[in-house]
Residue, then its C-alpha position, 0 to 999 in steps of 0.5 A: x732720046x729721053x732715055x739717052x739723056x737720062x743715061x747721060x745724067x746718071x753717068x754724070x751723077x756717078x762720075x762728077x762726085x768721084x772726079x771731084x773727090x780725086x781732084x780734092x785729094x790730089x790737091x791736098x797731097x800736092x799742097x802738103x808736099x809743097x809745104x815740106x822743103x824738097x830736101x826733106x821729102x821722102x823721095x829726096x831722102x830715098x833717092x826716088x826718081x818719080x813723084x809718089x803723091x802722099x809721101x809728104x803726108x806720110x812724113x808728117x804722120x811719122x813726125x807727129x807719131x814720133x813727137x807724140x811718143x816723145x812727149x808722152x814719156x817722163x823725160x818728154x813731159x819735162x822737156x815740154x814743160x821747159x819748152x812751155x816755160x821758155x815760150x811763156x817768157x816771150x812778150x806778145x807771143x805768150x798770150x797767143x800761144x797760151x790761148x791756142x794751146x788751151x784751145x787745141x788741148x780742149x778740142x783735140x784731146x782724146x779725153x776731151x768732149x769739146x762738143x757734147x750735144x747738137x742743139x737747136x737755138x733761135x739765132x740771130x733773132x726770134x723765129x730763126x733757128x740754127x744748129x749749135x753745139x753745147x760746149x759746157x755748162x757754165x755756172x759761174x758769175x753769169x749764171x748768178x747774175x741772170x738767175x738761170x742755169x746757163x749753157x755754153x754753146x758754139x754757133x758755127x758758120x756755114x759752110x766753114x764751121x771753124x768760125x762761129x760765135x760763142x754764146x751763153x744761153x739759159x738752158x730753157x732756151x735751147x732744144x736738144x736734138x736727137x742727131x749726133x754731133x757728126x751728123x749735125x756737122x755734115x748738115x751744117x757743112x753741106x748747107x742743109x743738103x746732106x740730111x741726117x739719117 
């Protein structure tokens, strides 16, 4: 009976992550398909009678690639500049748009390095440690007022690292970790369950 129980548990440990992964992927594909109006889905455009999961994502990828190709040439850049100028004349919208554009340019830019290093910092109080990410070296007014070299850090929340806190700390108060940014993200998202290599 003990051996049968172990076999059963081993079977569960194999199938549960696989089944949950399939469910999450299927939910995501259906969610994307539901966002796009039915008449614009590839199955409507191609007169396909049965549902093919993922066609919505393919459409979004194609639109993103075409848009990216258009805005990366001379005429596209001119049109993009006109579009930005137009949006900057809309009161109330201007501030939100500029902030989000600057954030997306920093985080998503291929040449950007939004998170440089994984760090260990004492936060939210002495004696409590958390993983943070270095976002830059700020040597402006704050550094002069404090009289120390300052490091910009982002302290993410668990399990959703997209929300967190921006903190400026003296460089002496942070410890640089050997793990890379991806490994640190996995550790944070899994609440410490997935360990770095």
